[in-house]
C-alpha positions as a LaTeX table, in Angstrom:
\begin{tabular}{lrrr}
\hline
Residue & $x$ (\AA) & $y$ (\AA) & $z$ (\AA) \\
\hline
Met1 & 68.91 & 86.74 & 151.78 \\
His2 & 69.41 & 90.16 & 150.21 \\
Leu3 & 67.08 & 91.88 & 152.66 \\
Val4 & 68.94 & 90.42 & 155.62 \\
Gly5 & 72.27 & 91.67 & 154.25 \\
Cys6 & 70.79 & 95.11 & 153.63 \\
Gly7 & 69.44 & 95.14 & 157.17 \\
Arg8 & 72.89 & 94.43 & 158.55 \\
Phe9 & 74.31 & 97.12 & 156.27 \\
Trp10 & 71.94 & 99.67 & 157.84 \\
Leu11 & 72.76 & 98.42 & 161.33 \\
Trp12 & 76.39 & 99.12 & 160.50 \\
Ala13 & 75.29 & 102.57 & 159.32 \\
Ile14 & 73.76 & 103.26 & 162.74 \\
Ala15 & 76.92 & 102.07 & 164.49 \\
Gly16 & 79.06 & 104.16 & 162.14 \\
Ala17 & 76.93 & 107.24 & 162.80 \\
Leu18 & 77.29 & 106.77 & 166.55 \\
Val19 & 81.06 & 106.36 & 166.32 \\
Thr20 & 81.42 & 109.35 & 164.00 \\
Phe21 & 79.24 & 111.52 & 166.22 \\
Ser22 & 81.18 & 110.53 & 169.32 \\
Phe23 & 84.45 & 111.59 & 167.68 \\
Val24 & 83.14 & 114.79 & 166.08 \\
Ala25 & 81.46 & 115.89 & 169.31 \\
Ala26 & 84.21 & 114.61 & 171.61 \\
Ala27 & 84.60 & 118.02 & 173.22 \\
Ser28 & 81.00 & 118.07 & 174.40 \\
Ile29 & 78.62 & 115.10 & 174.49 \\
Gly30 & 80.65 & 112.74 & 172.32 \\
Leu31 & 82.44 & 111.04 & 175.19 \\
Leu32 & 79.08 & 110.13 & 176.70 \\
Ile33 & 77.99 & 108.58 & 173.40 \\
Leu34 & 81.23 & 106.61 & 172.91 \\
Pro35 & 80.25 & 103.63 & 175.16 \\
Phe36 & 76.96 & 103.26 & 173.27 \\
Ala37 & 78.82 & 103.49 & 169.97 \\
Ala38 & 81.25 & 100.78 & 171.10 \\
Leu39 & 78.41 & 98.51 & 172.23 \\
Ala40 & 76.54 & 99.04 & 168.97 \\
Thr41 & 79.67 & 98.25 & 166.96 \\
Val42 & 80.39 & 95.07 & 168.93 \\
Phe43 & 76.74 & 93.98 & 168.65 \\
Val44 & 76.62 & 94.52 & 164.90 \\
Ala45 & 80.04 & 92.93 & 164.36 \\
Arg46 & 78.85 & 89.74 & 166.03 \\
Trp47 & 75.95 & 89.52 & 163.57 \\
Thr48 & 78.01 & 90.28 & 160.45 \\
Arg49 & 78.02 & 87.47 & 157.93 \\
Asp50 & 79.42 & 89.22 & 154.87 \\
Arg51 & 82.56 & 91.26 & 154.31 \\
Ala52 & 80.55 & 93.96 & 152.51 \\
Glu53 & 78.19 & 94.80 & 155.38 \\
Pro54 & 80.65 & 96.91 & 157.45 \\
Leu55 & 80.75 & 99.40 & 154.57 \\
Gly56 & 77.48 & 100.67 & 156.02 \\
Ser57 & 79.56 & 102.45 & 158.65 \\
Leu58 & 80.73 & 104.81 & 155.89 \\
Val59 & 77.11 & 105.70 & 155.16 \\
Gly60 & 76.56 & 106.32 & 158.86 \\
Gly61 & 79.55 & 108.65 & 158.91 \\
Ala62 & 78.13 & 110.39 & 155.85 \\
Ser63 & 74.86 & 111.01 & 157.67 \\
Ile64 & 76.71 & 112.87 & 160.42 \\
Cys65 & 78.60 & 114.92 & 157.80 \\
Phe66 & 75.29 & 115.81 & 156.14 \\
Leu67 & 73.82 & 116.79 & 159.51 \\
Ile68 & 76.76 & 119.09 & 160.25 \\
Ala69 & 76.53 & 120.61 & 156.75 \\
Trp70 & 72.83 & 121.26 & 157.28 \\
Leu71 & 73.45 & 122.88 & 160.67 \\
Gln72 & 76.17 & 125.12 & 159.19 \\
Arg73 & 74.08 & 126.36 & 156.26 \\
Ala74 & 72.96 & 129.61 & 157.95 \\
Pro75 & 74.44 & 132.88 & 156.68 \\
Gly76 & 77.39 & 133.92 & 158.79 \\
Gly77 & 78.07 & 130.33 & 159.86 \\
Phe78 & 80.98 & 128.19 & 158.87 \\
Asp79 & 81.31 & 126.97 & 155.31 \\
Ser80 & 79.19 & 123.83 & 154.96 \\
Arg81 & 80.63 & 122.70 & 151.62 \\
Pro82 & 83.52 & 120.64 & 153.05 \\
Trp83 & 81.12 & 118.69 & 155.27 \\
Phe84 & 78.72 & 118.20 & 152.37 \\
Gly85 & 81.56 & 117.02 & 150.12 \\
Ala86 & 82.79 & 114.60 & 152.76 \\
Gly87 & 79.25 & 113.27 & 153.16 \\
Ile88 & 78.86 & 112.70 & 149.43 \\
Phe89 & 82.23 & 110.95 & 149.25 \\
Leu90 & 81.53 & 108.67 & 152.23 \\
Ala91 & 78.00 & 107.81 & 151.09 \\
Ala92 & 79.13 & 107.05 & 147.54 \\
Ala93 & 82.06 & 104.94 & 148.76 \\
Gly94 & 79.87 & 102.97 & 151.17 \\
Ile95 & 77.01 & 102.30 & 148.77 \\
Ala96 & 79.18 & 101.62 & 145.71 \\
Gly97 & 81.54 & 99.42 & 147.70 \\
Tyr98 & 78.65 & 97.44 & 149.11 \\
Ala99 & 77.11 & 97.00 & 145.67 \\
Leu100 & 80.40 & 95.88 & 144.13 \\
Leu101 & 81.34 & 93.49 & 146.94 \\
Thr102 & 77.91 & 91.87 & 147.18 \\
Arg103 & 77.89 & 91.34 & 143.42 \\
Arg104 & 81.41 & 89.90 & 143.53 \\
Leu105 & 80.75 & 87.69 & 146.57 \\
Ala106 & 77.39 & 86.40 & 145.33 \\
Pro107 & 77.35 & 82.79 & 144.18 \\
Pro108 & 76.94 & 82.36 & 140.41 \\
Ala109 & 73.38 & 81.88 & 139.27 \\
\hline
\end{tabular}
């Protein structure tokens, strides 16, 4: 059962990454990605069985923040530290929240 929940968590991460990318890149390609992000979110939401699984969307958002931080790392580019900090915060919140909620929602052994 745990592997299925983790799989749904990572599906939420993919949907969260698509939604985050569509908003961050709204001025360029993001509006073209938005319908796919909406479809992915609806698809994953229909398969969600646990309240903790949607926290994977925070990890997906973190992945986009890490990608932007990595792209901005070149000398003379924008400061990548705010994106890196946001990525760490989102990833920690998503993973810790998932761990706490699955432990709290698990039936007693």
